[in-house]
N, C-alpha and C positions, 0 to 999 in steps of 0.2 A: 608409575604411570602419571603423566602430567595432566592436571586439570585445565581444561580450556577456559579462557575468559570469554564471557558472552559477547563482549564488545568486539572481539576479533571476528566473530561470525556475522556481524552486521555489515551492510553495504557501506562503502566509504563516505557517502553523503549524509549518513544518519549517525547522530551522536548517542542516542539512548534507545532502548526497546520501546519506551512510551512514544517517542517521536516516530519510530518505525511503524507502530500500530496505527497511530493517528494518520500518517501518510497513506497507509494501506486502506483504511476506512474511507478516506477522502477519495482515493483513486477508484475504489469500487463504487462509491456513490456517483462519481463522475461518469463511469462506464454505464451504470444503470440509467442515468438521465440521458446519456447519449443514445443508447439503444431504444429507450422509450420515445425520444424525439424522432429517431429514425423510423420506427414503426408507425408513429402518428403521421409523419410526413407522407409515407407511401401507402396509407390506408385507402 
């Protein structure tokens, strides 16, 4: 049974898991800010 390399499971635009998690956190923070602004605008 062959062991999979973690790098193979990453999306092609990401080099390391650290970079992947950093992008994920930034994306989630962006979405939270977007939804917050959306709800404030339509209050």
